[in-house]
LUMMARZA-994381 format. One record per residue (C-alpha): residue number from 0; residue in three letters; x, y negated, z. Coordinates in Angstrom, 2 decimals, decimal comma. Layout:
BEGIN
   num   residu        c1        c2        c3
   NUM      ALA         X         Y         Z
...
This chain:
BEGIN
   num   residu        c1        c2        c3
     0      MET     41,05   -152,54    187,37
     1      HIS     41,16   -149,89    190,65
     2      GLN     39,66   -146,39    190,78
     3      SER     38,94   -145,25    194,36
     4      LYS     41,65   -142,90    195,78
     5      GLN     39,49   -140,19    195,88
     6      LEU     39,02   -140,41    191,83
     7      ARG     42,94   -140,29    191,76
     8      ARG     42,75   -137,47    193,75
     9      ALA     39,88   -135,61    191,49
    10      ILE     42,34   -136,03    188,62
    11      LEU     45,18   -134,63    189,80
    12      CYS     42,95   -131,27    189,95
    13      VAL     41,58   -131,66    187,23
    14      PHE     41,88   -127,48    185,80
    15      ALA     42,73   -126,71    182,35
    16      THR     42,54   -123,10    181,59
    17      GLY     42,11   -120,53    178,86
    18      ILE     41,84   -116,96    180,12
    19      ALA     45,28   -114,55    179,46
    20      ILE     43,60   -112,53    176,74
    21      PRO     43,43   -112,56    173,24
    22      THR     40,69   -114,87    172,92
    23      ALA     41,04   -116,47    168,80
    24      SER     40,24   -113,55    165,64
    25      ALA     40,74   -114,51    162,60
    26      VAL     38,87   -113,04    159,30
    27      GLU     41,18   -112,20    156,43
    28      VAL     38,45   -113,81    153,41
    29      SER     40,84   -113,85    150,91
    30      SER     44,43   -113,29    149,91
    31      GLY     47,40   -112,28    147,43
    32      GLU     51,00   -111,99    146,15
    33      ASP     51,59   -115,06    148,08
    34      TYR     48,63   -116,44    150,11
    35      GLN     46,02   -115,50    153,18
    36      LEU     43,30   -117,54    154,02
    37      ASN     41,70   -116,58    156,88
    38      ALA     38,30   -117,29    158,97
    39      ASP     38,99   -118,09    162,07
    40      LEU     36,18   -118,07    165,31
    41      GLU     37,05   -118,01    169,44
    42      LEU     33,93   -117,66    171,67
    43      ALA     33,76   -117,99    175,38
    44      ALA     31,34   -118,47    177,54
    45      GLY     31,04   -118,83    181,60
    46      ILE     28,18   -118,67    184,69
    47      PHE     29,72   -120,07    187,85
    48      THR     28,79   -120,36    191,91
    49      SER     30,59   -122,55    194,14
    50      ASP     27,79   -122,43    198,24
    51      LYS     30,18   -126,28    198,85
    52      SER     30,83   -129,29    197,31
    53      TYR     33,76   -130,84    196,44
    54      LEU     35,46   -134,91    195,92
    55      PHE     31,98   -136,91    195,97
    56      ASP     30,32   -137,84    198,57
    57      THR     26,53   -135,77    197,30
    58      ASP     23,76   -135,07    198,97
    59      GLN     24,24   -131,26    196,94
    60      ASP     25,71   -128,74    198,81
    61      GLY     26,77   -126,47    196,38
    62      ALA     26,40   -126,09    192,92
    63      GLN     25,55   -123,38    189,76
    64      TRP     26,40   -124,13    186,68
    65      GLN     27,42   -123,29    182,94
    66      GLU     29,78   -123,32    180,55
    67      GLY     30,50   -122,16    176,84
    68      TYR     32,20   -123,12    173,29
    69      ILE     33,02   -121,57    170,27
    70      LYS     35,38   -122,63    167,84
    71      TYR     35,62   -122,17    164,37
    72      GLY     37,11   -123,18    161,21
    73      LEU     39,97   -122,08    158,52
    74      SER     43,45   -121,01    158,81
    75      GLY     46,14   -119,23    156,25
    76      ASN     49,41   -119,19    154,90
    77      TYR     51,40   -119,88    150,75
    78      SER     54,32   -117,85    150,54
    79      VAL     57,64   -119,91    149,00
    80      ARG     60,85   -117,40    148,13
    81      ASN     62,54   -115,61    151,03
    82      ASP     60,08   -115,29    153,23
    83      ALA     59,67   -118,56    153,80
    84      ALA     55,71   -120,29    154,70
    85      VAL     53,77   -123,01    154,61
    86      TYR     50,99   -123,06    157,06
    87      GLY     48,08   -124,57    158,62
    88      ALA     45,15   -124,84    159,83
    89      ILE     41,59   -126,71    160,67
    90      ASN     38,92   -126,09    163,34
    91      VAL     36,01   -127,98    164,21
    92      LEU     34,85   -127,10    168,55
    93      SER     31,52   -127,02    169,95
    94      SER     31,54   -126,89    174,20
    95      GLY     28,93   -127,60    176,77
    96      THR     28,03   -127,41    180,23
    97      TRP     24,70   -126,70    181,82
    98      GLY     22,86   -126,29    185,07
    99      ASP     24,13   -128,40    187,97
   100      GLY     27,98   -129,22    186,55
   101      ASP     31,12   -128,20    188,23
   102      ALA     31,33   -128,09    192,26
   103      GLY     34,10   -130,72    191,64
   104      GLY     31,22   -133,39    189,88
   105      PHE     33,58   -133,31    187,36
   106      THR     30,50   -132,37    184,99
   107      THR     26,74   -133,09    185,32
   108      GLY     25,18   -130,45    183,61
   109      ASP     24,13   -132,53    181,04
   110      GLU     27,29   -132,31    178,46
   111      SER     27,53   -131,44    174,76
   112      ASN     29,72   -132,22    171,99
   113      THR     31,19   -131,19    168,62
   114      ASP     34,43   -132,61    167,54
   115      LEU     37,43   -131,44    165,69
   116      GLU     40,15   -129,30    167,64
   117      ASP     42,62   -128,59    165,22
   118      ALA     44,73   -129,82    162,30
   119      TYR     48,02   -129,57    161,23
   120      ILE     50,81   -128,03    158,18
   121      GLY     53,52   -126,84    159,23
   122      PHE     57,02   -124,21    157,59
   123      LYS     58,37   -121,42    158,49
   124      SER     61,97   -121,26    157,11
   125      GLY     62,12   -117,33    156,81
   126      ASN     65,63   -116,16    155,55
   127      LEU     66,28   -119,08    153,52
   128      LEU     68,57   -119,99    156,72
   129      PRO     69,95   -116,99    157,73
   130      PHE     72,14   -118,98    160,34
   131      LEU     69,14   -119,31    162,22
   132      GLY     67,96   -116,52    162,14
   133      GLN     64,40   -115,28    161,02
   134      ASP     62,53   -118,47    160,66
   135      GLY     64,95   -119,90    162,85
   136      LEU     63,55   -123,56    161,47
   137      ASP     59,83   -124,32    162,11
   138      ILE     58,72   -127,66    161,57
   139      SER     55,51   -128,40    162,15
   140      LEU     52,86   -131,96    161,68
   141      GLY     49,57   -132,92    162,74
   142      ARG     46,25   -131,96    165,65
   143      GLN     47,90   -128,49    167,13
   144      ASP     48,45   -127,24    170,81
   145      PHE     51,64   -127,19    172,48
   146      ALA     53,27   -125,58    175,10
   147      MET     57,08   -124,71    176,94
   148      GLY     58,29   -122,56    178,96
   149      ASN     55,53   -121,32    181,80
   150      GLY     53,33   -124,25    181,59
   151      PHE     54,14   -126,20    184,69
   152      LEU     54,57   -129,64    182,96
   153      ILE     53,32   -128,42    179,38
   154      ASN     50,36   -126,71    178,60
   155      GLY     48,19   -128,34    175,85
   156      ASP     46,15   -131,20    176,16
   157      ALA     43,65   -129,31    177,89
   158      LEU     41,69   -131,66    180,59
   159      ASN     38,19   -131,81    180,01
   160      LEU     35,60   -133,60    181,83
   161      GLY     32,41   -134,00    181,23
   162      GLU     30,63   -137,30    181,86
   163      GLY     30,90   -137,20    186,38
   164      LEU     33,46   -139,71    186,33
   165      ASN     32,08   -142,07    183,93
   166      GLY     31,13   -145,72    185,24
   167      GLY     32,88   -148,70    185,20
   168      GLY     33,63   -149,01    181,35
   169      PHE     35,33   -146,20    181,75
   170      ASP     34,54   -143,05    179,47
   171      PHE     36,24   -139,60    180,47
   172      ASP     34,10   -136,97    178,76
   173      ARG     35,42   -134,53    176,32
   174      GLY     32,24   -132,47    175,80
   175      GLY     31,79   -130,66    179,42
   176      ALA     33,81   -126,66    179,60
   177      TYR     35,21   -128,21    182,00
   178      TRP     36,67   -124,77    183,86
   179      LEU     36,97   -122,68    180,23
   180      ALA     38,60   -125,73    178,99
   181      ALA     38,89   -125,44    175,00
   182      ARG     39,84   -128,34    173,71
   183      LYS     44,01   -128,05    174,18
   184      ALA     45,00   -129,92    171,44
   185      PHE     47,30   -132,76    171,34
   186      ASP     45,88   -135,34    168,66
   187      LYS     49,27   -135,71    167,60
   188      THR     52,04   -133,11    166,83
   189      ALA     56,12   -134,12    165,66
   190      LEU     57,76   -130,62    166,78
   191      ALA     60,27   -128,76    165,23
   192      ARG     61,70   -125,05    166,60
   193      ILE     65,06   -124,37    165,84
   194      GLY     66,91   -121,26    166,31
   195      GLY     66,04   -117,04    167,21
   196      ASP     64,52   -114,99    169,77
   197      THR     67,70   -114,38    171,39
   198      GLY     70,71   -116,64    172,22
   199      LEU     70,89   -120,32    171,91
   200      ARG     67,76   -121,94    170,82
   201      SER     65,97   -125,93    170,67
   202      ASP     62,70   -127,03    170,64
   203      LEU     62,49   -131,68    169,37
   204      PHE     58,81   -132,98    170,12
   205      TRP     56,35   -135,98    170,25
   206      ILE     53,33   -135,40    171,15
   207      GLU     50,70   -138,16    172,02
   208      SER     47,49   -137,33    174,02
   209      ASP     43,96   -139,06    172,77
   210      ASN     42,33   -137,83    176,46
   211      LYS     41,05   -140,77    178,32
   212      VAL     42,10   -138,52    181,49
   213      GLN     45,44   -138,25    180,03
   214      ALA     45,49   -141,70    179,74
   215      ASP     46,32   -141,38    175,82
   216      THR     49,55   -140,01    177,34
   217      GLU     52,29   -140,16    174,49
   218      LEU     56,10   -138,93    175,03
   219      THR     58,97   -137,48    173,59
   220      GLY     60,87   -133,96    174,12
   221      ILE     64,41   -131,74    173,84
   222      ASN     63,94   -127,92    175,13
   223      LEU     67,03   -126,07    174,81
   224      GLU     67,22   -122,57    176,31
   225      TYR     69,55   -119,57    176,24
   226      VAL     67,15   -116,11    175,69
   227      SER     69,25   -112,80    176,68
   228      PRO     67,31   -109,00    177,05
   229      GLN     68,57   -110,83    180,91
   230      GLY     65,86   -113,45    181,10
   231      THR     65,68   -116,86    179,68
   232      PHE     67,35   -120,36    180,57
   233      GLY     65,85   -123,70    179,76
   234      LEU     66,56   -126,77    179,99
   235      MET     64,15   -129,91    178,94
   236      HIS     64,26   -133,83    179,21
   237      LEU     60,61   -135,71    178,74
   238      LYS     61,19   -139,34    177,92
   239      GLY     57,02   -140,55    178,36
   240      LEU     56,93   -143,80    175,93
   241      ASN     53,49   -144,99    176,20
   242      VAL     50,12   -144,91    177,77
   243      ASN     46,39   -146,88    177,53
   244      GLU     47,17   -149,52    180,14
   245      PRO     43,06   -149,48    181,35
   246      TYR     42,98   -146,35    182,17
   247      ALA     46,36   -145,38    183,20
   248      GLN     45,75   -148,73    186,25
   249      ALA     42,03   -147,29    187,13
   250      LEU     44,60   -143,31    187,48
   251      GLY     47,38   -144,58    188,60
   252      LEU     49,66   -142,98    185,65
   253      THR     51,41   -146,22    184,68
   254      ALA     54,44   -144,27    185,57
   255      ARG     54,12   -142,81    182,48
   256      ASP     55,44   -145,46    180,17
   257      GLY     59,27   -144,82    180,53
   258      GLN     59,07   -141,95    183,11
   259      ASP     61,77   -139,48    182,85
   260      THR     61,24   -136,17    184,05
   261      THR     63,62   -133,35    183,74
   262      SER     63,27   -129,60    184,09
   263      LEU     65,53   -126,13    184,26
   264      ARG     64,47   -123,23    184,75
   265      TYR     64,57   -119,64    184,50
   266      GLN     62,09   -116,23    183,58
   267      GLY     63,17   -112,56    183,00
   268      ASN     64,40   -109,30    185,20
   269      ALA     67,27   -110,38    185,52
   270      GLY     68,75   -106,48    184,04
   271      VAL     66,30   -104,81    186,06
   272      ALA     63,02   -103,57    185,09
   273      PRO     60,71   -103,43    187,62
   274      LEU     61,56   -106,57    188,84
   275      PHE     60,03   -110,18    188,20
   276      LEU     62,54   -113,90    188,59
   277      SER     60,88   -116,62    187,76
   278      ALA     62,09   -120,82    188,85
   279      GLU     61,96   -124,01    188,21
   280      PHE     63,13   -127,42    188,89
   281      VAL     62,09   -130,91    188,08
   282      THR     63,47   -134,30    189,41
   283      GLN     61,34   -137,42    187,71
   284      ASP     62,46   -140,61    187,52
   285      GLN     59,32   -143,26    187,59
   286      GLY     58,83   -145,68    184,39
   287      ASP     58,05   -148,51    187,43
   288      ALA     57,69   -148,88    191,00
   289      SER     53,67   -148,02    191,13
   290      ARG     55,09   -144,56    192,19
   291      LYS     58,44   -142,67    193,70
   292      ASP     60,73   -140,82    192,22
   293      ALA     59,54   -137,34    193,06
   294      ASP     60,99   -133,67    192,60
   295      ALA     58,72   -130,52    192,09
   296      TRP     60,39   -126,69    192,33
   297      TYR     59,09   -123,37    193,13
   298      MET     60,90   -119,41    193,18
   299      GLU     58,94   -116,27    192,65
   300      ALA     60,24   -112,81    192,72
   301      GLY     57,89   -109,75    191,37
   302      TRP     58,06   -105,92    191,58
   303      SER     56,65   -103,92    189,52
   304      PHE     55,55    -99,80    190,35
   305      GLU     54,89    -98,82    186,73
   306      GLN     55,55    -95,20    188,42
   307      GLN     53,59    -95,00    190,91
   308      VAL     49,25    -94,36    190,81
   309      TRP     47,53    -97,93    188,77
   310      SER     50,82    -99,24    188,42
   311      PRO     50,43   -101,66    191,13
   312      SER     53,21   -104,54    191,01
   313      VAL     54,27   -107,80    193,81
   314      ASN     54,04   -110,87    193,48
   315      ILE     56,16   -113,76    196,18
   316      ARG     55,84   -117,31    195,45
   317      TYR     56,74   -120,63    196,91
   318      SER     56,67   -123,98    195,65
   319      THR     56,62   -127,32    196,52
   320      PHE     56,03   -131,04    195,08
   321      ASP     56,44   -134,71    196,10
   322      GLU     54,14   -136,95    198,01
   323      ASP     54,42   -139,40    193,95
   324      PHE     55,26   -136,23    191,92
   325      ASP     53,29   -136,07    188,56
   326      PRO     52,51   -132,85    186,57
   327      LEU     51,42   -134,03    183,66
   328      PHE     49,79   -132,00    181,33
   329      PHE     50,27   -128,46    183,62
   330      GLY     47,98   -125,61    182,67
   331      PHE     47,11   -122,06    182,74
   332      ASN     49,87   -120,10    181,01
   333      ARG     50,61   -116,86    182,88
   334      GLY     47,43   -115,80    184,32
   335      TYR     45,08   -116,59    188,11
   336      GLY     47,24   -118,52    189,82
   337      THR     49,73   -120,46    187,02
   338      TRP     50,13   -123,23    187,26
   339      PHE     46,27   -124,63    189,18
   340      GLN     46,67   -122,28    192,40
   341      GLY     43,59   -121,13    193,71
   342      GLU     40,18   -120,71    191,88
   343      VAL     38,80   -123,24    194,04
   344      ALA     41,45   -125,38    194,96
   345      GLY     42,84   -125,52    191,83
   346      ASN     39,35   -126,47    190,20
   347      TYR     37,77   -128,37    192,63
   348      ALA     39,69   -129,00    195,94
   349      GLY     43,02   -130,00    195,36
   350      PRO     45,65   -131,63    194,29
   351      PHE     47,74   -129,31    195,11
   352      ASN     50,20   -130,10    192,51
   353      SER     51,33   -133,24    194,33
   354      ASP     52,37   -133,21    197,78
   355      THR     51,54   -130,39    198,41
   356      ASP     53,39   -126,77    199,65
   357      VAL     52,10   -123,26    198,96
   358      LEU     52,74   -120,04    200,17
   359      HIS     51,32   -117,65    197,00
   360      VAL     50,85   -113,71    197,71
   361      GLY     49,89   -112,19    194,23
   362      VAL     48,65   -108,11    193,73
   363      LYS     47,71   -106,37    190,81
   364      ALA     47,11   -102,99    189,79
   365      TYR     45,52   -100,96    186,58
   366      PRO     42,94    -98,25    187,84
   367      ALA     42,02    -97,32    183,67
   368      PRO     44,01    -98,17    180,31
   369      THR     41,21   -101,52    179,94
   370      VAL     40,65   -102,82    183,31
   371      ALA     43,08   -104,38    185,64
   372      VAL     42,24   -105,66    189,39
   373      GLY     44,30   -108,32    191,82
   374      ALA     43,85   -110,05    194,94
   375      LEU     45,58   -113,69    195,10
   376      PHE     46,47   -115,28    198,23
   377      PHE     47,61   -118,85    198,48
   378      ASP     48,67   -121,53    201,58
   379      PHE     48,55   -125,07    201,02
   380      SER     50,18   -127,54    203,00
   381      ASP     49,64   -130,87    202,55
   382      THR     53,17   -131,86    204,53
   383      ALA     54,12   -135,22    203,10
   384      ARG     51,25   -137,35    204,15
   385      GLY     51,42   -135,92    207,47
   386      SER     47,76   -135,81    208,55
   387      GLY     47,58   -132,19    207,40
   388      SER     43,91   -133,37    205,84
   389      LEU     44,20   -131,24    202,75
   390      ASP     45,95   -128,11    204,50
   391      SER     44,03   -125,01    203,44
   392      GLN     43,58   -121,45    202,48
   393      GLU     42,65   -119,50    200,10
   394      LEU     41,89   -115,46    198,88
   395      ASP     40,72   -115,03    195,06
   396      LEU     39,34   -111,19    194,32
   397      TYR     39,02   -110,53    190,43
   398      ALA     38,89   -107,51    187,60
   399      GLU     40,25   -107,93    183,94
   400      TRP     38,03   -105,97    181,27
   401      ALA     38,17   -105,04    177,88
   402      VAL     34,73   -103,55    177,71
   403      ASN     35,31   -102,47    174,17
   404      ASP     37,61   -104,22    170,88
   405      HIS     35,18   -107,38    171,14
   406      LEU     34,45   -107,89    174,81
   407      PHE     36,21   -109,12    177,37
   408      LEU     34,30   -109,22    180,77
   409      SER     36,62   -111,27    183,82
   410      PRO     34,73   -111,77    187,48
   411      LEU     35,53   -113,03    190,42
   412      ILE     35,34   -114,06    194,04
   413      GLY     36,93   -116,10    195,92
   414      PHE     37,11   -117,56    199,70
   415      PHE     38,34   -120,95    200,53
   416      LYS     38,82   -122,57    204,35
   417      PRO     40,25   -125,59    204,64
   418      GLU     41,23   -127,24    207,99
   419      LYS     39,39   -130,13    207,56
   420      ARG     35,91   -131,75    205,94
   421      ALA     35,79   -134,76    204,12
   422      ALA     35,09   -137,55    206,62
   423      ASP     38,00   -136,58    208,29
   424      GLY     40,11   -136,79    205,17
   425      GLY     39,42   -133,07    203,54
   426      SER     37,60   -132,26    200,45
   427      GLN     34,49   -130,61    201,49
   428      PHE     31,58   -132,37    202,21
   429      GLN     28,96   -131,52    204,57
   430      ASP     31,79   -129,13    207,34
   431      ASN     34,83   -127,22    206,70
   432      ASP     32,98   -123,62    207,05
   433      LEU     33,90   -120,92    204,66
   434      ASN     33,63   -121,83    201,24
   435      THR     32,06   -118,47    198,77
   436      TYR     32,72   -118,82    195,32
   437      ALA     32,16   -116,92    192,01
   438      GLN     32,74   -116,93    188,36
   439      ILE     32,15   -114,18    185,34
   440      ILE     33,99   -114,59    182,29
   441      ALA     33,79   -113,43    179,12
   442      VAL     35,40   -113,54    175,98
   443      ILE     33,93   -112,20    172,39
   444      SER     36,46   -111,80    169,38
   445      PHE     34,69   -110,33    165,75
């Protein structure tokens, strides 16, 4: 079964995100000497507008839409001996999209859904195994979120499509809220975290998705880290085990069955407090001949001027992705620009985590203790195809404001300029004029 190249491009650029602030709140409903039970609540909403449309030929030039979700349930822990504890959670999530649907056509504005999100149980060792450190063994099973490193390869199962791509016997709908992407839990997991907060530690994991846009991918992996005051060095290997064959064929993801992905990364300050360094190199051996073996890597450096007015910081990053590189479960991790680069490019106009070189410059400052402002510039070079069809630039201006203990707001305005229109191989329909895009996100906690 075959889907168009346009659909495959669409899937690769789907945005998976969450605001880089605390979004979950827990209220204690019962406790005792050896247990605690909490009521969990997470609530977010967004308003979005784009002057232009992407990826799908439509008479509608631009879109205005709204998204929202509420996540609610129970979590708790029960202490045994030596500070060891059993913990777990069960949460339900309701989400929806209204208006025109998003600018990429992944939602139509008619989506809503309520379904189970988290359902897991775990055990932390406390001081029971002192040679591993405090909570040096953490084992958990069930339906839960899972991220590794800074989200370059794994940052939850957070691709949240609506009805926009449905048809031909395929159903990708997860209830909308495409940008907010509240649904992050993998359907099945078995995780073991071994080691403390410093020195040598490791993660062993098996995860299985029930997300059709990920072709229900199943994989296993091992992560080794060395954590020091100068930074964290990591080495990870992933092995693809299985996919949903009809969806994998439609999306060009059959190579995930048997795929081997190895990552080497570093993040830290090398002992220099104002310095920020981050880098990752990934090599990928595909599971079949539908994709070529591929590499991807990035290098980033930043500097914080903490003694200056507003404590500004500057970051510069270069990333490159081979043509057949599969970005797997990448997602929003450290803030805007990781790992969906550019609010328009990363959400709607890409793909930009495959077959692309990206230069990024970001600045951020703090004019008040509860306010941050920033600017992000991206230059995208679609060089591997040779056509440069997706060459483009983007500038995003944003703010983050903790209004009070219960309300967080983040407005953003973006300007995206593609070199080519869709008729010439680009992704923006109607023309290649400058697109003005805006959004405001609100997060409420109690």
